[in-house]
Structure formats: C-alpha cells, structure tokens
C-alpha positions in Angstrom: 133.1 79.2 129.4 131.7 82.4 127.9 133.3 83.2 124.6 133.1 86.5 122.8 133.7 87.4 119.2 133.1 90.3 116.8 134.6 92.7 114.3 136.6 95.8 115.1 137.1 98.3 112.3 140.2 100.5 112.4 139.6 103.8 110.6 141.5 107.0 110.2 143.4 109.2 107.8 146.1 107.6 105.6 149.3 106.9 107.6 147.5 107.1 111.0 149.0 103.7 112.0 146.1 101.4 111.3 148.2 98.6 109.7 150.9 98.9 112.4 148.3 98.5 115.1 146.7 95.5 113.3 150.0 93.7 113.1 150.8 94.5 116.7 147.4 93.1 117.9 147.7 90.0 115.7 151.4 89.4 116.6 152.3 88.9 113.0 152.6 91.0 109.8 149.4 90.5 108.0 149.0 94.1 106.6 151.8 95.8 104.8 153.2 99.0 106.2 155.1 101.8 104.5 155.8 105.4 105.2 153.7 106.3 102.2 150.0 107.1 102.4 147.3 104.9 100.8 149.4 101.7 101.2 146.5 99.6 102.3 144.0 99.2 99.5 141.5 96.5 100.5 139.9 95.6 103.8 142.3 93.2 105.5 141.1 91.1 108.5 143.5 90.1 111.2 142.4 87.8 114.0 143.6 88.2 117.6 142.8 86.3 120.7 142.4 87.9 124.1 141.5 85.3 126.7 138.1 83.8 125.6 137.5 86.6 123.1 138.3 86.5 119.4 138.8 90.0 118.0 138.6 90.2 114.2 140.3 93.5 113.3 139.4 95.0 109.9 142.3 97.2 108.7 140.7 99.7 106.2 142.2 102.0 103.6 142.9 105.5 104.9 140.0 107.9 104.5 140.8 110.7 102.2 139.2 112.8 99.4 139.1 110.4 96.4 140.2 111.5 92.9 140.4 108.3 90.9 138.2 105.2 90.6 140.7 103.2 92.7 140.6 105.9 95.3 136.8 105.8 95.4 136.7 102.1 95.7 139.2 102.2 98.6 137.2 104.8 100.5 134.0 102.8 100.0 135.8 99.7 101.4 136.8 101.7 104.5 133.3 103.0 105.2 131.9 99.5 104.4 134.3 98.0 107.0 133.1 100.5 109.6 129.5 99.9 108.9 129.8 96.1 109.4 131.8 96.3 112.6 130.7 95.8 116.2 133.2 98.4 117.4 134.9 101.2 115.4 138.3 102.5 116.6 139.2 105.9 115.1 143.0 106.3 115.0 144.4 109.9 115.2 148.0 110.9 115.1 148.9 112.8 118.3 151.3 115.2 116.6 148.9 116.2 113.9 145.8 116.6 116.0 142.3 117.3 114.7 143.1 118.0 111.1 140.5 118.9 108.5 140.6 115.2 107.4 139.9 114.1 111.0 137.0 116.6 111.2 135.5 115.2 108.0 135.7 111.7 109.5 134.0 112.9 112.7 131.2 114.5 110.7 130.8 111.3 108.6 130.7 109.2 111.8 128.0 111.3 113.2 125.9 110.5 110.1 126.9 106.9 109.5 127.4 105.3 112.9 124.7 102.8 113.8 122.7 103.8 117.0 124.1 100.8 119.0 127.6 100.9 117.4 130.4 101.5 119.8 133.1 104.0 118.6 136.4 104.4 120.5 139.2 106.8 120.0 142.9 105.8 119.9 145.4 108.6 119.9 148.5 107.1 118.3 152.2 108.1 118.2 151.9 109.6 121.7 155.7 109.6 122.1 155.8 112.5 119.7 154.0 115.1 121.9 154.1 116.3 125.5 151.5 115.2 128.1 149.6 118.5 128.2 149.1 118.4 124.5 147.6 114.9 124.8 145.3 116.0 127.6 144.1 119.0 125.5 143.7 116.8 122.4 141.7 114.2 124.3 139.4 116.9 125.6 138.9 118.5 122.2 138.1 115.3 120.4 135.7 114.0 123.1 133.9 117.3 123.0 133.6 116.8 119.2 132.2 113.2 119.4 130.8 111.0 122.1 133.5 108.3 122.1 132.8 105.3 124.4 136.5 105.2 125.5 139.8 106.9 124.7 143.1 105.2 124.5 146.6 106.8 124.3 148.8 104.4 122.4 152.0 103.9 120.4 151.2 101.2 117.9 154.8 101.0 116.8 156.3 100.7 120.4 153.3 98.8 121.9 152.4 101.4 124.6 148.8 101.2 125.6 147.9 98.6 123.0 147.3 95.7 125.5 144.8 97.9 127.4 143.0 98.6 124.1 143.0 94.9 123.2 141.6 93.8 126.7 138.9 96.4 126.5 137.9 95.3 123.0 137.8 91.7 124.1 135.6 92.5 127.1 133.3 94.8 125.0 132.6 92.5 122.1 129.3 90.6 122.2 129.0 87.1 123.6 129.1 84.4 120.9 131.1 81.6 119.3 134.4 82.3 117.7 134.2 83.1 114.0 137.5 81.6 112.9 139.7 78.7 114.1 141.8 79.6 117.1 145.1 79.5 115.3 144.1 81.5 112.2 145.6 85.0 112.1 144.1 86.4 108.8 141.4 85.8 106.3 143.4 86.6 103.3 144.6 83.8 101.1 148.4 83.1 101.2 148.5 84.1 97.5 147.1 87.5 98.3 149.4 88.0 101.3 152.4 87.1 99.2 151.3 89.6 96.5 150.8 92.3 99.1 154.3 91.7 100.5 155.8 92.1 97.0 153.7 95.3 96.5 155.1 96.6 99.8 158.7 96.2 98.5 157.7 98.0 95.3 156.2 100.8 97.3 159.3 101.2 99.5 161.7 101.0 96.5 159.9 103.2 94.0 159.3 106.9 94.3 156.6 109.5 93.8 153.4 108.4 92.1 154.6 105.1 90.7 153.6 102.8 93.6 150.0 104.0 93.2 150.1 103.1 89.5 151.0 99.5 89.9 149.4 96.3 91.3 150.8 92.8 92.0 149.0 89.5 91.5 150.1 86.0 92.3 149.7 84.0 89.1 150.8 80.6 90.2 151.7 78.8 93.4 153.4 75.4 93.3 154.2 73.4 96.4 157.3 71.3 95.8 158.2 67.9 97.1 161.2 69.3 99.0 158.9 71.5 101.1 159.7 74.7 99.2 157.3 76.7 97.1 157.5 78.4 93.7 155.6 81.6 93.4 155.1 83.4 90.1 153.8 87.0 90.3 152.9 89.7 87.8 153.5 93.4 88.4 151.1 95.4 86.4 152.1 99.0 85.6 150.1 101.7 83.7 152.8 103.0 81.3 155.8 101.7 79.3 158.0 104.2 81.1 157.0 102.7 84.4 158.1 99.2 83.3 161.6 100.5 82.8 161.7 102.1 86.2 160.5 98.9 88.0 163.1 96.8 86.1 165.9 99.4 86.8 169.3 99.6 85.2 170.3 96.0 84.1 167.3 94.7 86.1 168.8 95.9 89.4 165.6 97.3 90.9 163.4 94.3 90.1 166.1 92.0 91.5 166.3 94.0 94.8 162.5 93.9 95.1 162.4 90.2 94.4 165.2 89.4 97.0 163.5 91.5 99.7 160.0 90.1 98.9 161.3 86.5 98.8 163.0 86.8 102.2 159.8 88.2 103.8 157.4 85.7 102.2 159.8 82.9 103.2 159.9 84.1 106.8 156.1 84.4 106.9 155.6 80.9 105.5 158.4 79.3 107.4 159.7 77.7 104.2 162.0 78.2 101.2 160.5 80.4 98.5 161.4 80.6 94.9 159.9 83.9 93.7 159.7 84.9 90.0 158.5 88.4 89.1 157.4 89.7 85.7 156.4 93.2 84.8 153.6 93.9 82.3 152.1 97.1 81.0 148.4 97.4 81.3 147.5 101.0 80.6 143.9 100.7 82.0 144.3 98.2 84.8 142.6 100.7 87.2 139.5 100.5 85.0 139.4 96.6 84.9 137.0 94.9 87.1 139.2 91.8 87.2 142.1 93.7 88.9 139.7 95.0 91.6 138.5 91.5 92.3 142.1 90.4 92.8 142.8 93.3 95.2 139.5 92.6 97.1 137.8 95.8 96.2 134.4 96.5 94.5 134.8 97.8 91.0 131.3 99.3 91.0 132.1 101.2 94.2 134.7 103.1 92.2 131.9 104.5 90.0 130.3 106.6 92.7 
C-alpha cells in the first residue's frame, strides 16, 4: 500500500472562503467562519483523508496590506504557511475577479514560490457568476501565473471540492501519514474552544470591536459526570469595549456564551459549562504572551 502525505496551504485575500473550504475538506468545523474579513488569525491545520493520502490543510489568515502589529504577524503567518507547503492553493472569489489584492498575491508568489512548489488555482463562489465570466477569468489568471491546475468550486455548497481533494491526494508526495488517521486538527481543544467563542463575539459585535479583542481558555476541568467546565477570558483594549461586550444587563455576553456553549458542546459531543469573563488590557496587541496564545509570532509583527 502506497501512502501519501503532505501540507496544502490555502492562501488568498480575506473572505475568499479559505476557512469554509478547510471545514468542507475536513468534514468538521475546525476553522471559524464569519462574513467579516480577517477572522482567521493563526495558521490552522485541518487533516483530511482521501484514499491512502493524508492531506494536511493549512488555513492561513487572509493576505492584505497590514497596518498594525497584529496584522503584520497574521500576514507573516500566511506567507510562512505557504512557504512550508508541498502544494499552495490560491483561492479567488469568482464575482470579484483579479482585484489589486489578487495581483499583489500573484506578484508575491512569483517571487516567493519555491522552484519545485506546486501552485493551483481555485476559483470560489462560482454560483455567483455566469459561465462565460468564469472562462474569461480562468484564462486571465492562467495568463498571469503558471498554475499547475485550475478548479472551479463552491466551498459553501461543495461543488468541485471533491475533484480538488482527489487531485491533491494524488499529487502529494509519497510518504507515511503525519498524524493519526482519526485526527482532524492539530489545534488543542482549548484553542478550538477559544476560537469558537471568538467567532460568536465577531458575529455579535459590530465595526472594529471584533479586531480589538481576543479570547483565551484559562481553565478546563473534566468532570466525573462526563461534562466539562471551561473558563475563558475575553480581553478587550478599552473600558468602553467591555461595556459593549457585556451589553445591557449582561444580555450580549449571555447570548455569546449560550451560542458558544452550544457549538463547543456539539463539537466535543458532551455537556459544556462555559464561564466567560471580560477584562480590559489596553495593550494586549503589544504583549508577546497573547500572540503565543493565538499561535502567532510576536517578532513577526515587528517587521
């Protein structure tokens, strides 16, 4: 039996559908998804099997022009994920086409891609445009960069994703599997739980606030009855933000907690007792410890 294994980096602009595709490939929600850009912060690895091939997907933060230390660390993580991968898949939104951001990624790929690295193109959200637009877009992008293969997909609906998965499985190098067969992610349960709560914060809160907060799992206690108690801290940058997260009479934090508890419980397959606190840390985006918890490099935010 010949086994194959390797890393596939999903790169693209914010909101291109990388996390949705990762979850589709893995068959479980391991990367949080919202309609807001820059939801994914760290490199998240999801593990999928295709026959005798083990595909380790690396969901990277969206590539954009960074402004803050956290932004710079996120972009560094994205390019780091691409550099380490056997195959890079560039996701582009069909209805947006070759934007300035996409062109910047293509230019960077031309400089950064390793000589023997395979780069494929996945045009996502194909249900939003007509066939001729897709044909023209495919031609334009393949003229701009020598992609090994082009796939037309809808990560949300599943169109074309099995073809992409099979091709990746066949194309990865021969070698032993890198993870146990039943493992679906290399994040700790504590971090997955924190990310799920952060997703609910992002969906519930508006404007800039989601980018000004982070969530950490402070304690995790398995109970004799099979349930688990999880205590999490939501760090915000300003006093005013704390009030917004708590909401009138604590209604907002209660809604976030209920929604997060249900999703974490479904993911774990057990009863979850979730306790959330909100703490103001004005400079959390300048603290190395917070970056370690997220899974980013603090020093990469310096560049």
